Structure formats: C-alpha cells, structure tokens
C-alpha positions in Angstrom: 7.0 -23.1 -3.4 3.4 -21.2 -2.7 2.6 -17.9 -2.2 1.7 -18.8 1.5 5.7 -19.4 2.3 6.7 -15.4 2.2 4.1 -15.4 5.2 7.4 -15.4 8.2 5.7 -16.9 11.1 2.2 -16.2 10.2 0.3 -19.8 10.5 -2.8 -19.0 11.7 -3.1 -16.0 9.5 -2.0 -18.1 6.0 -4.6 -21.1 7.8 -7.5 -18.5 7.5 -6.5 -16.8 4.3 -6.1 -20.2 2.9 -9.6 -21.6 3.6 -11.2 -18.4 2.7 -9.2 -18.8 -1.2 -10.8 -22.0 -0.9 -14.2 -21.1 -0.1 -14.0 -18.1 -3.0 -12.5 -20.8 -5.5 -15.6 -22.7 -5.1 -17.7 -20.1 -5.3 -16.5 -19.0 -8.9 -16.4 -22.4 -10.0 -20.1 -23.3 -9.2 -21.3 -19.9 -10.3 -19.2 -20.5 -13.9 -20.6 -24.0 -14.2 -24.0 -22.6 -13.5 -24.6 -24.3 -9.8 -26.0 -22.1 -6.7 -23.0 -21.3 -4.7 -22.2 -23.1 -1.3 -22.5 -21.2 1.5 -19.3 -19.1 1.9 -18.7 -18.4 5.7 -15.1 -17.8 5.3 -14.3 -15.4 2.6 -15.8 -11.8 2.5 -15.5 -9.1 0.2 -13.4 -6.3 2.3 -10.7 -7.6 4.8 -8.4 -5.9 7.2 -4.6 -6.6 7.9 -2.8 -5.2 11.4 -0.1 -5.8 12.9 3.2 -3.8 13.7 5.8 -2.8 11.1 7.7 -5.8 9.7 5.2 -7.8 10.5 4.0 -8.6 6.6 0.7 -7.4 6.3 1.5 -5.9 2.5 3.2 -9.4 2.2 -0.1 -11.1 3.3 -2.5 -9.2 1.6 -0.5 -9.8 -2.1 -0.4 -13.7 -1.4 -4.2 -13.5 -0.8 -4.6 -11.9 -4.0 -2.7 -14.2 -5.6 -4.7 -17.1 -4.4 -8.0 -15.4 -5.6 -6.1 -15.2 -8.9 -4.9 -18.9 -9.2 -5.2 -21.0 -12.1 -3.2 -24.0 -11.1 -5.5 -26.9 -12.7 -4.2 -28.7 -9.3 -7.3 -27.3 -7.5 -9.9 -29.4 -9.4 -8.4 -32.0 -7.7 -8.4 -30.7 -4.1 -4.9 -28.3 -4.2 -4.9 -25.1 -2.0 -5.0 -22.1 -4.3 -2.3 -20.0 -4.0 0.3 -22.8 -6.1 2.9 -19.5 -7.1 3.5 -21.3 -10.1 0.8 -20.4 -12.4 0.2 -17.2 -14.4 -2.0 -16.1 -12.0 -0.3 -16.5 -9.1 2.8 -15.0 -10.7 1.6 -12.1 -11.9 -0.1 -10.9 -9.1 3.0 -10.9 -6.7 5.2 -9.0 -9.1 2.4 -6.6 -9.9 1.4 -6.8 -13.4 -2.0 -9.1 -12.7 -4.8 -6.9 -15.1 -7.3 -7.1 -12.4 -4.8 -6.6 -9.3 -4.4 -3.0 -8.0 -1.6 -2.7 -5.4 -2.0 1.0 -3.7 0.8 2.4 -1.8 2.1 5.9 -1.4 5.5 7.8 -0.9 3.5 10.9 0.6 1.8 12.0 3.8 -1.7 11.0 2.9 -4.0 9.3 0.8 -6.7 12.1 -0.6 -9.9 12.1 -2.0 -9.3 12.7 -5.5 -6.9 9.1 -5.9 -9.4 7.6 -3.7 -12.2 8.1 -6.1 -10.4 6.4 -9.6 -9.7 3.6 -7.1 -13.5 3.1 -5.9 -14.6 3.5 -9.8 -11.9 0.7 -10.8 -13.6 -1.2 -7.7 -16.7 -1.3 -9.7 -15.4 -2.6 -13.1 -15.8 -7.0 -13.5 -12.6 -9.2 -13.3 -10.7 -8.5 -17.3 -8.5 -11.1 -17.0 -8.7 -13.3 -13.9 -11.5 -14.4 -11.3 -11.8 -11.1 -8.8 -10.7 -7.6 -9.1 -8.5 -7.3 -6.2 -7.5 -3.9 -4.7 -4.6 -3.8 -1.9 -4.2 -0.6 0.0 -1.1 -1.1 1.7 -1.2 2.5 4.0 -5.0 2.8 4.4 -3.8 4.5 7.6 -3.1 7.3 5.8 -6.3 7.8 3.6 -7.6 11.9 4.9 -11.1 11.7 6.3 -12.3 12.4 3.1 -10.8 9.9 1.3 -12.0 7.4 4.1 -15.9 8.8 3.5 -15.2 8.0 -0.3 -14.2 4.5 0.3 -16.6 3.5 2.7 -19.4 3.5 0.0 -17.2 1.0 -2.0 -17.0 -1.5 0.9 -20.5 -1.3 2.1 -21.6 -2.0 -1.5 -19.1 -3.5 -3.0 -19.3 -5.1 -6.7 -19.9 -9.4 -7.3 -16.2 -9.8 -8.0 -14.3 -7.0 -6.0 -12.4 -8.1 -2.9 -10.4 -5.1 -1.3 -7.7 -5.8 0.9 -6.8 -3.1 3.7 -3.5 -3.0 5.3 -3.1 -0.6 8.4 -0.3 -1.2 11.7 -3.9 -1.1 14.4 -7.8 -0.9 14.2 -7.4 2.3 15.9 -5.8 3.5 12.6 -8.7 3.0 10.3 -11.9 4.8 10.7 -14.7 3.1 13.0 -17.2 2.9 10.1 -14.9 1.1 7.5 -13.4 -1.3 9.8 -16.6 -2.6 11.1 -17.6 -3.5 7.9 -14.1 -5.9 7.3 -12.8 -8.9 8.4 -10.4 -8.6 10.5 -6.6 -10.8 10.5 -4.2 -9.7 13.6 0.0 -10.5 12.5 2.2 -10.9 14.7 5.9 -9.4 15.4 7.7 -12.7 12.8 10.1 -14.5 15.9 14.1 -13.2 15.4 15.3 -16.9 14.4 12.6 -17.0 11.7 13.8 -13.7 10.1 17.3 -15.4 10.2 16.2 -18.2 8.2 14.5 -16.3 5.6 17.6 -14.2 5.3 20.0 -17.2 4.8 17.7 -19.3 2.3 16.3 -16.7 0.4 19.0 -13.7 0.3 21.8 -15.8 0.8 23.2 -14.1 3.9 25.9 -15.4 6.2 23.8 -17.2 9.1 25.8 -14.8 11.2 25.4 -11.8 9.8 21.7 -12.7 9.3 21.5 -13.8 12.9 22.7 -10.1 14.2 20.1 -8.3 11.2 17.4 -10.0 13.1 18.2 -9.9 16.6 19.1 -5.9 16.0 15.5 -5.1 14.5 13.6 -7.5 16.4 12.0 -9.3 14.0 11.3 -6.8 11.2 11.6 -8.3 7.9 12.3 -5.7 5.8 14.5 -3.3 8.0 16.7 -6.9 8.7 17.4 -7.2 4.9 18.5 -4.2 4.5 20.5 -4.2 7.5 22.3 -7.3 6.0 23.0 -5.8 3.1 23.3 -2.1 2.7 26.3 -0.5 4.9 24.9 2.7 4.8 22.1 1.1 6.7 24.4 -0.1 9.5 25.9 3.1 9.2 23.2 5.0 10.6 22.0 2.6 13.1 26.0 3.2 14.5 25.3 7.1 15.0 22.3 6.3 16.6 23.2 4.0 19.0 26.2 6.5 20.1 23.5 9.1 21.6 23.0 8.0 24.6 26.3 8.2 25.1 26.5 11.9 23.8 24.0 13.1 25.8 25.8 14.2 28.8 26.0 17.8 28.3 23.8 20.4 26.4 25.8 21.0 23.7 26.2 17.3 23.1 22.3 17.2 23.1 22.1 19.9 20.6 24.8 18.1 18.3 22.8 14.5 18.7 20.2 15.8 17.2 21.4 17.9 14.5 23.2 14.8 13.4 19.9 12.6 13.5 18.3 15.4 11.6 20.7 15.3 9.0 21.1 11.8 8.8 17.7 11.7 7.6 17.9 14.7 5.5 20.5 12.6 3.7 18.4 9.6 3.1 15.4 12.2 1.6 18.3 13.4 -0.6 19.0 10.4 -1.9 15.4 9.4 -2.9 15.7 12.9 -4.9 18.9 11.8 -6.3 17.6 8.5 -7.6 14.2 8.9 -8.4 13.2 12.6 -8.8 15.4 13.4 -11.5 14.1 10.3 -13.9 10.8 11.0 -12.8 11.2 15.2 -13.9 13.3 13.9 -17.1 10.4 11.2 -18.2 7.2 14.0 -17.6 9.4 16.3 -20.0 9.5 13.8 -22.5 6.1 12.6 -22.1 4.7 16.6 -22.6 6.9 16.9 -25.6 10.2 18.7 -24.3 13.1 18.5 -26.7 15.9 17.7 -24.8 17.4 20.9 -23.2 15.3 22.7 -24.4 12.2 24.7 -23.2 9.1 23.0 -21.9 5.9 23.7 -24.1 3.1 26.6 -23.3 0.4 25.2 -21.0 2.8 22.2 -19.2 3.7 24.8 -16.2 0.7 23.3 -13.9 1.9 19.6 -14.5 5.3 20.3 -13.7 4.4 22.6 -10.8 2.3 19.4 -9.7 4.6 17.0 -9.9 7.3 19.5 -8.2 4.5 19.5 -5.3 4.7 15.8 -5.2 8.2 15.5 -4.9 8.3 17.8 -2.3 5.7 15.7 0.3 7.6 12.1 -0.8 11.2 13.9 0.5 9.3 15.3 3.7 7.6 11.3 4.1 11.2 9.9 3.2 12.6 12.5 5.7 9.7 11.8 8.3 10.3 7.8 7.7 14.5 8.1 8.3 13.7 9.8 11.5 11.4 7.4 12.9 13.6 4.5 12.1 16.1 5.9 14.5 14.0 6.8 16.9 12.6 3.6 16.6 16.9 2.1 17.0 17.1 4.1 20.1 13.4 3.4 22.0 15.2 -0.7 21.4 18.6 0.8 22.9 16.8 1.8 26.2 14.6 -1.4 26.3 17.9 -3.7 26.5 19.3 -1.2 29.2 15.5 -1.9 31.3 16.8 -5.5 30.6 19.7 -5.2 32.0 18.6 -2.8 34.6 15.9 -5.7 36.2 18.6 -8.9 35.4 15.9 -9.9 32.7 17.1 -13.3 30.7 15.2 -12.0 27.5 17.6 -12.0 24.0 19.4 -8.1 23.9 18.4 -6.4 20.4 21.9 -4.4 20.2 24.7 -7.2 21.8 27.0 -5.7 19.5 27.2 -2.4 21.9 26.7 -4.4 25.2 29.5 -2.2 27.0 27.2 1.0 26.1 24.4 -0.8 27.2 26.1 -1.6 31.1 27.4 1.5 31.1 24.1 3.4 30.9 22.6 0.5 32.8 24.8 1.4 35.8 25.0 4.8 35.9 21.3 5.1 36.0 18.0 3.6 37.0 15.1 1.4 35.7 12.9 4.7 36.5 15.4 7.1 34.7 15.3 4.5 31.8 10.8 4.9 31.6 11.2 8.5 31.9 13.9 8.5 28.3 11.7 6.4 26.6 8.4 7.9 26.9 10.6 11.0 25.4 11.2 8.7 22.5 8.0 8.2 22.3 6.7 11.5 22.9 9.4 13.2 20.3 7.5 10.4 17.7 3.7 12.1 19.0 5.1 15.5 18.5 6.3 14.3 14.7 3.0 13.0 14.0 1.6 16.5 14.9 4.5 18.2 12.5 6.1 19.6 14.9 8.8 21.0 13.1 11.6 18.1 13.2 14.7 19.5 15.1 13.2 21.2 17.8 11.4 17.8 18.4 14.8 15.9 18.4 16.4 18.6 20.5 13.5 18.8 22.9 14.1 14.4 23.4 17.8 14.5 23.4 17.7 17.5 25.9 15.4 15.0 28.0 17.1 11.6 27.6 20.1 14.1 29.5 17.6 14.3 32.3 16.6 11.0 32.7 
C-alpha cells in the first residue's frame, strides 16, 4: 500500500503530489551525482493544503512528506516515490523521521515563540533524509505576529526545506504567506468512499460504516469515531433531540445547558486522560520526589504547564461544541431537503421521524433562519462570547424560527 492510498477520494491531489515528488526526487538525484538538476516546475518549497474539515488536509501533507523522504530502490526503475514500506516512508508516517517535523496544537493559537523555533529548525540541512520537511497542520491558528515570523522563512527558504501548511481555506492564512505557496484544494470525500475505508482499514461492519459515513457527510475522522465510540453516538443523539426540545423558553435554556455540559464533559475527559500524566511527568523531570514538595525555583514552570492545560481545556470544549453545532446544522439541512422534496441522501435518516415532524411544522424560510442562527452562534464563539450565552441565544432563535 503506497502513501497515496490514505488520500480518500482525492485522486487529483494525489496525482499532483506524485508528480511533484518525482521532480523533487530527480532534483536530489542530479545534485548528488554532480549533474545539472532538471527544470522542476511541479515542485516548490511551500505548499498550502486547504479543504473542509474531514477532507484529509493533514493526511495529504503527511503523505507528501513521506514521498519526499522515500528511499525505495524502485525509484531508480521508474517507481513512484511514496512506496509506503521503506524506512523513509514508514518513519515519516508514524512521526519519528528526524527530518519531518509535524506541528499541531491543542491550544487556541500558535504564538511567536513556537514559530521562531520552527523557523530555526527550517534553516538546518537534512540530517538523514533528502529534505527538511515542516508540516504545520494548524496554519490557520497562527497569530498575526507568528504569521509575520513565518513569512520570512517562506520567502527565503533553505535549499532543502519544504513547508507544508494546512488550513480550512485560503482566507484563514495571511495573504502574504498564501501568495508564496502553491495551493492544493481538497474536497469532501464521497460518503461511499469513507464507508469503504472504515470497512477495509478499521474492520467496521458495512452497515455501521455506511451509517457513520452518512451521518458525518464524508468526514473521515468523525465517521471513524462515531462508528467506534459509544459516547460519541450518545452525544450525537442528544444534539439531534434539541430541535424537538425548544418548544418553550424553559426547554431552550435546558437544551443550551445540556450542550454546554456535554462539551465540558469532553474537556474533563481529556484532562483526566492527559493532564494528570503530563503533570506527574513534569514533576519527575524537575526532580520532585513522589508525594514530596517541588524543588525551589520550579513554581514558574508548573504555572506555565497549568496555563497550557487550561488553554487546551478551552479549545477542547470549543471543538466539542462546534461539533455539536455541525450536527445540528446537518439536521436542519435534512429538514430543508425534505421540505423541497430533494432527492439527495439524508445525513440523519436514523431520526427520520423527527425530521418529518419539524419539516411539516415549519416552512423552508424558517428552516433557513434556524441554520443562520447556528452560523451566528459559531461566529459568536469565534469572537469569544461566553459559550452559554451564545448557545442560549441560538436555541431561542431555533424556537422562533
């Protein structure tokens, strides 16, 4: 299985990256032999992968990074870089290659300090591989200052450094950065293709895989989680009951509180799984005896860790809430499809009775207003409005229609 097999429903993107990897391979081979490198028009030093959530932006970037580091002898015989089996491909995909740095954040933003460290690394020559590859999965979370720091590195890259940036859309990246990158736009994978992947790679029953793929409308990560995690299915069921519970103001407020509580529970679960171990590891690294007092001068380090964990908790809560709002938008999208007698497949066919009930009791105009209320809630959360207030305003708007 080659590295390109992980790109579900992205044949055009895979072809583009394969051609670029071939050019990159030819360039390195020519330079190593002392001959003039070919005119490589398909390879560039900075790439920007964009596409909707679940389209596989980071998967495509990782696959390209692996292809650039591929050491398969079949390349010399005309084989495609990115065999998926050699040491270069394997270590790149699992995250242990010395010359592939994958950067993701569990915080709300990426600051100047972290970006400067990335830029410093990008100036180094490859240690064991053919390229120094920096995969920045959350380029849309760069602060303005961090973006300006990155701009200099993208403008004047080291000879063997490649930047692979990922973001939901071009507008999420500074214009000065995106103008210096080659753009690749990924599409939402077809539902059937996602279901097939869940069956082949995860061993999920075909019926469950099809239901999960349909419910998430082609979002690979969410579909896998929905098919394998009972808690994810329970949370989705709670969200899809909201449209039936906003018949009075009391119901609106209770529904809003339940959505916030569910998001907080997700955040608490992450804290229980990660924070405790992270704290104990830090104490051990600072030389604290088990159950003993912390050494002098370490209070600042522990405070920084606590602040980081708090910011991570905030992002986890917001991500969970955003996922609930996405499911809610899908519900009303299905209502609208029923009202217009559309033939498109319904994402939430498992709650068809609820969809029909809402469709009969409202008009397409009110359904569109409800979708707009959900969008407004997401925008308010992006502006740091208190989550409970934003969700309460949304549920009241859902009731008004």
